[in-house]
Residue, then its C-alpha position, 0 to 999 in steps of 0.5 A: n567089906v563094910v560089915d566085916g566083923l559086924v556083931v549082931n547083939t541079939a540081947v540089945i535087939d530084943r530089949d529094944l523091940r520089947r520096949e517099943l512093941p507095946f506101943m505097936a500093939t495098942e490098936n490090937i489091944m484096943m480092938d480086943c477089948v472092944k470085942r469084949g464090950g469096951d467102948r471104943q472111944e473111951l478105950h482109945e482115949r485111955i490108951r492115948t493117955h497111958s501111951m503118952a505117960a509110958a513114952q515119957r517114962v521111956k524117954q525121960g525116966d528109967g527107960v522102962n516101958d510100963l504101958l502094959e502094966r498101966i493098961a492091965g491096971d485100968p479097969a476100963f480094959g478088963v484084961t490081965l497083964s498075961e493076956l496083954e503079953a500074949v498079944l506081943d508076938p512080934v511076928r504079928y507086926v512085921g507084915r510081909a517083911p520076911e517074904q519081901t526080904e527073901e524075895f529081895l535077896r533071891e531076885e536082886i542080891a543073888p544075881i549080883l553075888e553070882k556075877y561078882q563071885d570071883c571078887l568075893d574073897v578079895k581082902v582090902d585094907i583101907r586106912v584113913 
């Protein structure tokens, strides 16, 4: 079992997700600001500029994604940091992945597990 002893570190996953999520949310942020009267072309260019600066900081600086702070500090957007953070619900960005995963487990994995049920408790010690 290649995943025997696997540990999922939720704090690391959450940190990495929070670092990348602002980039994924830029289209939603821009469209929300356009609905408030912002110019789409101008906001698009500003998001592009802010995103590139934030990405450089993430990759070459201290690893902190300050994209939301940059956007909140830009008067062209007219939004607060709190309003921006409200857009960062990860559920908004996964599409049908939860349903597709459940379907895959039910339709593909469950029949395999059932077929080989008597082999599931076998322990193997492999040394290389």
